[in-house]
C-alpha positions in Angstrom: -14.0 -14.7 -0.5 -15.9 -12.0 -2.4 -16.7 -13.9 -5.5 -19.8 -15.7 -4.3 -21.3 -12.6 -2.9 -20.4 -10.7 -6.1 -22.1 -13.3 -8.2 -25.4 -12.8 -6.2 -25.4 -9.0 -6.6 -23.9 -8.6 -10.0 -27.1 -8.8 -12.1 -29.1 -6.6 -9.7 -26.2 -4.1 -9.7 -26.4 -3.8 -13.5 -30.2 -3.3 -13.4 -30.1 -0.6 -10.7 -27.1 1.3 -11.9 -26.7 0.9 -15.7 -25.7 4.2 -17.2 -25.5 5.9 -13.8 -23.6 9.2 -13.9 -23.1 11.9 -11.2 -22.7 14.7 -13.6 -19.4 14.2 -15.5 -16.2 16.2 -15.5 -17.6 18.5 -18.2 -20.0 20.0 -15.6 -17.7 20.3 -12.5 -19.3 23.6 -11.3 -22.6 21.8 -10.9 -20.8 19.0 -9.1 -19.3 21.5 -6.6 -22.7 23.2 -6.1 -24.4 19.8 -5.4 -21.5 18.7 -3.1 -22.0 21.8 -0.9 -25.7 21.0 -0.7 -25.0 17.5 0.4 -22.4 18.8 2.9 -21.1 15.5 4.1 -18.8 12.6 3.1 -18.5 9.2 4.7 -14.9 8.1 4.2 -14.3 4.4 5.1 -10.6 4.2 6.0 -8.6 1.8 8.1 -5.4 3.5 9.3 -4.1 6.8 10.7 -7.7 7.9 11.3 -6.9 10.5 14.0 -4.1 12.0 12.0 -6.2 12.2 8.9 -9.0 13.9 10.9 -6.6 16.7 11.5 -5.1 16.7 8.0 -8.4 17.1 6.2 -9.6 20.1 8.1 -8.5 22.5 5.4 -10.7 20.6 2.9 -13.7 20.9 5.3 -13.1 24.6 5.7 -12.6 25.3 2.0 -15.6 23.4 0.8 -18.0 23.4 3.7 -18.2 19.6 3.6 -17.9 17.5 6.7 -15.8 14.4 6.3 -16.8 11.6 8.7 -14.1 9.0 8.8 -15.4 5.5 9.7 -12.6 3.4 10.9 -12.8 -0.3 10.4 -10.6 -3.2 9.4 -9.6 -3.1 5.7 -11.4 -6.4 4.8 -14.5 -5.5 6.8 -14.9 -2.2 4.9 -14.6 -4.0 1.6 -17.1 -6.7 2.7 -19.5 -3.9 3.6 -19.2 -2.4 0.1 -19.8 -5.8 -1.5 -22.8 -6.5 0.7 -24.4 -3.1 -0.1 -24.2 -3.6 -3.9 -27.9 -4.5 -4.1 -29.1 -1.5 -2.2 -30.2 1.7 -4.0 -28.3 3.7 -1.5 -25.4 2.5 0.7 -23.5 4.0 3.6 -20.1 4.5 1.9 -19.2 7.6 0.0 -15.5 7.1 -0.4 -13.7 3.8 0.1 -10.0 3.3 0.7 -8.8 -0.1 -0.6 -5.4 -1.7 -1.1 -4.5 -2.2 -4.8 -3.9 -5.8 -4.0 -7.6 -6.3 -3.3 -8.8 -4.9 -6.6 -8.4 -8.1 -8.7 -10.9 -9.9 -6.4 -13.6 -7.2 -6.8 -16.2 -6.5 -9.5 -14.9 -2.9 -10.0 -17.3 -1.9 -12.9 -20.2 -3.4 -11.0 -19.4 -1.7 -7.6 -17.8 1.6 -8.4 -18.2 4.6 -10.7 -15.6 5.2 -13.4 -13.7 8.1 -12.0 -12.2 9.2 -15.3 -15.8 10.0 -16.5 -16.5 12.2 -13.5 -13.4 14.0 -12.3 -11.7 16.9 -13.9 -8.9 15.9 -16.1 -5.6 15.5 -14.3 -2.5 13.4 -14.0 -3.7 10.4 -11.9 -2.4 6.9 -11.3 -4.8 4.0 -11.9 -2.0 1.4 -12.2 0.0 0.5 -9.2 2.0 -2.5 -7.9 1.2 -4.4 -11.1 -2.6 -3.9 -10.8 -4.7 -1.8 -13.2 -7.9 -0.5 -11.6 -9.0 0.7 -15.1 -10.1 4.1 -13.8 -12.5 2.7 -11.2 -10.0 3.5 -8.5 -7.1 5.9 -8.4 -4.0 5.6 -6.2 -3.9 8.2 -3.4 -1.4 6.7 -1.0 1.9 5.2 -2.0 4.2 3.1 0.2 7.5 1.4 -0.4 9.5 -1.2 1.5 13.3 -1.0 1.8 16.0 -1.3 4.4 16.0 1.0 7.4 19.5 1.5 8.9 21.4 3.3 11.6 24.0 5.6 9.8 26.0 5.7 13.0 26.7 2.0 12.6 26.5 1.3 8.9 28.9 2.7 6.3 26.6 4.5 3.8 29.1 3.9 1.0 28.8 0.2 1.5 25.1 -0.4 1.9 24.3 -4.0 0.8 22.6 -4.2 -2.5 22.3 -7.9 -3.3 22.0 -11.2 -1.4 25.7 -11.7 -1.7 26.4 -8.4 -0.1 23.7 -9.0 2.5 25.5 -12.2 3.4 28.8 -10.3 3.7 27.0 -7.8 6.1 25.7 -10.7 8.1 29.1 -12.3 8.4 30.8 -9.0 9.5 27.9 -8.0 11.8 26.2 -11.1 13.2 23.0 -10.4 15.0 22.7 -6.8 13.7 20.3 -7.5 10.9 16.7 -8.5 11.7 13.5 -9.1 9.8 9.9 -10.2 10.4 8.1 -13.0 8.6 4.7 -12.1 10.0 2.8 -9.0 11.5 3.6 -6.8 8.5 4.9 -6.9 5.0 8.4 -5.5 5.2 10.1 -8.8 6.1 8.0 -10.8 3.6 9.0 -8.2 0.9 12.6 -8.9 1.8 12.6 -12.7 1.7 10.3 -12.7 -1.4 12.8 -10.6 -3.3 15.8 -12.7 -2.2 14.0 -15.8 -3.4 13.1 -14.0 -6.6 16.7 -13.0 -7.5 18.4 -16.2 -6.4 15.9 -18.7 -7.8 14.5 -19.3 -11.3 10.7 -19.2 -10.5 8.5 -16.9 -12.6 7.4 -14.1 -10.3 5.3 -12.4 -13.0 2.6 -15.1 -12.9 0.4 -16.1 -9.9 0.3 -19.7 -11.1 1.7 -22.1 -8.5 2.8 -25.7 -8.5 5.2 -28.0 -6.6 7.7 -27.7 -9.5 7.6 -23.9 -9.4 8.1 -23.8 -5.6 11.1 -26.1 -6.0 12.8 -23.4 -8.0 13.0 -21.3 -4.9 15.6 -23.7 -3.4 18.7 -21.4 -3.9 17.1 -18.7 -1.8 15.8 -21.1 0.9 19.3 -22.6 1.2 20.7 -19.1 1.5 18.5 -18.2 4.5 19.3 -21.6 6.2 23.0 -21.3 5.6 23.2 -17.9 7.5 20.4 -18.7 10.0 22.7 -17.8 13.0 23.7 -14.5 11.5 20.4 -12.7 11.5 17.5 -12.3 14.0 13.8 -12.6 13.6 11.7 -9.7 14.9 8.1 -9.6 16.0 6.8 -7.3 13.2 7.2 -4.1 11.3 7.2 -1.8 14.3 9.5 -4.1 16.4 12.1 -4.0 13.6 12.2 -0.2 13.6 12.2 0.0 17.3 15.1 -2.3 17.7 17.1 -0.1 15.3 16.1 3.0 17.3 17.2 1.3 20.5 20.5 0.4 18.8 20.0 -3.3 19.3 20.2 -4.0 15.6 21.6 -1.8 12.8 19.5 -2.7 9.8 16.0 -4.2 9.0 13.4 -4.2 6.2 10.8 -1.4 6.8 8.0 0.6 5.2 8.9 4.1 4.2 5.6 5.7 5.4 5.7 3.7 8.6 9.2 4.8 9.5 8.5 8.4 8.6 5.3 8.4 10.7 7.1 7.1 13.8 9.9 9.6 13.3 7.5 12.5 13.0 5.6 11.5 16.2 9.0 11.2 18.0 8.6 7.5 18.7 11.9 6.5 17.1 15.2 8.3 16.4 15.1 10.8 13.5 18.6 9.7 12.5 17.4 6.4 11.1 17.7 6.4 7.3 16.3 4.2 4.5 17.1 2.9 1.0 16.0 0.4 -1.6 18.7 -2.1 -2.5 19.3 -2.6 -6.2 18.1 -6.2 -5.9 14.6 -4.7 -5.4 12.0 -4.4 -2.7 8.2 -4.4 -3.1 6.1 -1.3 -3.3 2.3 -0.9 -3.1 -0.3 1.6 -2.2 -4.0 2.3 -1.6 -6.7 3.5 -3.9 -9.8 5.6 -3.6 -13.1 4.4 -5.1 -16.7 5.7 -5.0 -19.5 3.2 -4.8 -22.3 3.6 -7.4 -24.8 3.9 -4.6 -22.9 6.5 -2.5 -25.3 8.5 -0.4 -23.5 11.8 -1.1 -22.0 11.2 -4.6 -21.1 14.8 -5.5 -19.4 15.5 -2.2 -17.6 12.2 -2.6 -16.2 13.3 -6.0 -15.0 16.6 -4.6 -13.2 14.9 -1.7 -11.7 12.3 -4.0 -10.5 15.0 -6.4 -8.8 16.7 -3.4 -7.2 13.5 -2.1 -5.6 13.0 -5.6 -4.4 16.5 -6.2 -0.7 17.4 -6.4 -1.1 19.7 -3.4 -2.6 17.1 -1.2 -0.1 14.5 -2.4 2.7 16.8 -1.4 1.1 17.1 2.1 0.9 13.3 2.5 4.6 13.1 1.7 5.4 16.0 4.1 3.3 14.9 7.0 3.2 11.1 6.7 6.1 10.1 4.5 3.9 8.5 1.9 5.2 8.3 -1.6 3.5 10.9 -3.8 1.4 9.5 -6.6 0.9 12.7 -8.6 3.8 13.5 -10.9 3.6 17.2 -10.0 3.7 16.7 -6.2 6.8 17.7 -4.2 8.5 14.6 -2.8 11.4 16.4 -1.1 10.4 15.1 2.3 10.7 11.4 1.2 13.1 9.1 3.0 13.9 7.4 -0.3 15.4 9.1 -3.4 13.6 9.1 -6.7 16.6 7.4 -8.3 16.2 4.4 -6.0 12.5 4.0 -6.8 13.6 2.4 -10.1 14.3 -0.7 -7.9 10.6 -1.0 -6.9 9.2 -4.5 -7.4 5.6 -5.7 -7.5 4.3 -8.3 -5.1 3.9 -11.8 -6.5 0.3 -12.7 -7.1 -1.7 -15.5 -5.4 -1.8 -18.4 -5.2 2.0 -18.3 -5.8 2.6 -15.6 -3.2 0.8 -17.4 -0.4 2.5 -20.8 -1.3 5.9 -19.0 -1.4 5.3 -17.6 2.1 4.1 -20.9 3.5 7.1 -22.7 2.0 9.5 -20.1 3.5 8.0 -20.4 6.9 8.1 -24.2 6.8 11.5 -24.6 5.3 13.3 -21.7 7.1 11.5 -20.4 10.1 10.5 -23.9 11.4 14.0 -25.1 11.1 15.6 -22.4 13.2 
């Protein structure tokens, strides 16, 4: 979707912004001074806007910089950043974007190289199999796994593989649910079952009928046990059904479950784990357009978002997986040991073809 627009603005972007620099990490005191003069940051963000408005108040008080959070759909915010490439000054200071969107964007043409501008620190530029090459750093980590009711499920016998999941289904029919749309927790589940049971290469986004055919063992697995599990309406519905004790286990996102628990919307007793077969993780990055209207303030805010202290706060208040190695993750729902089971999402077009095939061959046959 973005490539045609990017092609139009690519040359103009190079002409306008070649060699552009905000000041460099070697001159951070000057960056701070200019940031306070600018006094404002326009942060384009698409979720938890009200909660973040409260969370960032300490930043505003410390630096005297107002953060204006502009809420819009994820793709709409990115489209705006692309459309503004040819302008000498845009509207976006700081852009949040999913790491899955980065391969489709002209990162060097659109954004500054953060490693050239920020103070040296331990930051993550590679996430979920995508390397942003220092044009974006990861500030928000999420992880899918299985949420479960410890009152109903023996924690010493949590299913770890498709075979053990089948055993759970047989012993507890109708007590495991997952979604195939309206959120990625269910798709993470069925994608990983298809991965471990079949022989398709999930490290490549290449797709073909022959490659899709290699998913057959996993497709047969879901069809064989179709009467043992239920289909939910989405991520939130899955967790709510566990909270209501209708079902006992379902795929979920760590940050989503933690947020619902902290707001008192679901039972705090619900726990979560990553099965050893693997579940997908991901996260969101922060990037600064080359034509940011308040570039120095944007750098100071980005630096704050990425700090160990702020990452600890995201884990404590939202359940996000910390992405700074020195952050405290003691409030996480998932143990560090289990994070070794994290998997990357399959790339397109294979990922889309896989999902379409699953819906056609499994969901449409129920």
